[in-house]
N, C-alpha and C positions, 0 to 999 in steps of 0.2 A: 239727712240734713242735720248738722250739728249747730250748736249755738255759735253765732257769728258768721254763719255761712251766708253767702250772697244769694238773694232770691228776689222774685218779684214781690211787689207790695200787695198785701191783703188788708181788707177792712174786716176786723174781727170783733165779734160780740162775745164777751166772757160773762156768763151768768153763773154766779157763785155767791152764796150768802156768807161763806167764811172769808172774812176780809183778808187774812194772811194768804190763804190759798189763791184767792182772786188776784192779789198783787203778784204772787209767784208766777202765775200763768201769764198775766198781762205784761209784766216786766220782761219775761222770757220772749214773748212775741215781739215786743218793742225792740229788744236787743237784736232780733233778726231783721229789723227794719220795717215791721208792720205797724199798722194803727190798731190799737186795742181799746175798746170801750167796755167798761165794767158796769154790770147791773147786779145789785145784791138782792133786789126785790122782784118777786115773780111777776107781779102785775105790771111793773114798769118794763120788765124784760119782755113780756108778751107783746106789749104795745110796740116796742122798738124792733123786736124780731120780725113782726108782721108788717111794719110800715116803712122800714128802711132797707136799703140794699146791703147785704153782707157777703163776704167771700167765705166766711167760716163762722160757725157758732159753737162755742164750747159751753156745754149745758150741764149744770149740776142736776142730778136726778132728784135729790131731796131739797126742797125749798120751803121756807116757813110760810104760814098762812094758807090761803085757799088755792093759789096757783102754784103747782109744782112743775118740775121739769117735763114730765111726760104730757101734762096738759098743754104746755107751750109747744111741744113737739107735735102733738096731735093737731093743734090749731094751725100750725105752720104748714103741715102737710095737707090739711083739709083745704087750705087756700091755694094749694098748688105750688107752693114755694119749694124749690129744690135745693136750697142752700145746704151745703154739707154741715152736718151736725155730729159732733163727738159728745156722747153722753158720759158724764163722770158720775161715779157712785162708789160709796163705801160698801154697797151690797154686791157681794161677789158670787152669790149663788147662781147657778146656771139659768134657772127660770127667770131671775131678775134681768140677766143679760139678754135673754130671749125677749122679754117684755119690752126692754128698751129698744131693741132692734126692730121688733114688730110695730112699735109705735112710730117708726120712721127714722130712727137713728141710723147714721151711716157707720158708726163705730162706737165701741163701748170700752171705756177705760176704768179699771178699778183703782180706787185710792188705797194707799199712796202710790204715786207713779213718778217716774223720772221725766223731767221736762223734755229730754231728748227723744223719748218714746212718743210723747204727745206731738212734738214737732214733726217727727217722721210720719206719723199717721196723718197729721193735718196736711202735710205736703202732698201725700198720695191722694187724699180726698179732693183737695183743691185742684190739683192738676187734672184729675179725672172729670171734675165737674165743669171745667172751663172748656168750651167747645173749640176755641181757637188758640192762637199763640198767647202766652202770658204777656201782660203789659210790663215791659221792662224799662221803658223810657217815657217820661212825662215831659211835655213841652208846652210853652206858652210864650208868644212873641219870640224873643231871641234867648229865652231861658230854657235850659235843658237839664233834666235830672235823670241820670242813668241809675236805676234802682239796683241792677245786678252788680255793677262795678262800684256802686256807692260814690259816684262822681257827679259833680254839679258844675255847670258853666253858664256864663252869659256871653253870648257871641263867641269870640275866640278866647275869652278870659276864664280861666279855671277859678272856681270858688272853693275856699277851704271852709268847710262847715263842721261844727260839732254834731254828734249823733242826734241831739234833741233839735238842733237847727235843721238838720236834714229831714227829720220827721215833720217838723212844722212846715217846711217848704213843700214837702210832698203833699201835706194836707191842703195847703193853699192851691197847689197845682191840680189836685183832684177836684177842687171846687172853684176853679178859675171863674172869675166874673160873677161870683156869688158873694153876697154879704155874709160874713161869718162873725158871730158874736164871740165875746171873750170866753163865755162859758163853754161854747162848742170847742174852742181851741184848747182850753184847759182840760176838758174831758178827754179829747182825742189824743193829746200829746203828753199831758201830765197825769191824767186820771185824778184830778182834784174836783171836789164839789165846788161849785161857784161861790167865791167869797168876794163880794163887791169891794172889799177893802184891799185886796191884793193887787199889786201892779206887776206881777211876774210876767204876764202876757205882754203888757206894754213895753217892758224892758227887753224881753226876748225879741219881739217884733221889731223894735227899734234897732237892735243889733243886727238882725237878719236883713233888714232894709238897707242898713249901711253897707253890708257886705255885697248886696246885690247891685248897689248903685255906685258906679265909678263916675269920675268927672265927665259931664256931658251926657250921661245916660238918664233917660226918664225913669222916675221911680215907678216900680210895678206894684208895690204894696201900698194901697190907698187907705187912708183913715176914713171911715164912714161915721160921721158924727151921730152920737146917740145909739149906735149899733155895735161897731167893732172895726173890722178890716175887710178889704177886698183885694184880691189879686187881679189887676186890670191895668190897661194902658191909661195914661192920665186923661185922655179925652173921652173915655168911656162914660156915658151918662149914668147917673145913679138910678 
């Protein structure tokens, strides 16, 4: 799989304390159409890795403070979670690679690495881990998002979406009829830490809502006062 290739959508957790490297990985995954959430802190990563569903975890071996990558991995496997995990490390010695794999890692990649190699290994792991066909189409009401072909439509009307709008709509569809905060949307689609002063989400959601709603069509993206937004039919109770 190369950058830009069409593929099913994954929800990915990138655990990496190096900000530049984390962005390099997350941006690459997003360019492939996936949702990537970044954690720089081991304790936060441990909580999210063990309490949320992920299709893939990219896990740095060395993390600051008490919680390192292997601790996260051991806890994850101890809880019976089988999420595919690629361990990243600057430690290339054979015994370090064996240690990472014995701790429950599905693959081990030594830094520095090419993103194309990470993407190819990730695709193999995710495909092997999924028991059935990959989800390639997301639907709600008369809205349809084809993840493989990168096409969106409402009813018979084709929608022209920018890459970030496509990811934002995919996130809404994955969480249809759920209240989503602005911080959740920022993290999943932009990888920003929540800034209460920013209006980037409101502007982007407004543009997406306008594209989804032609004359006579009910708006599917609802504003939830004091919370954020929800993808739902207008008569769906809060």
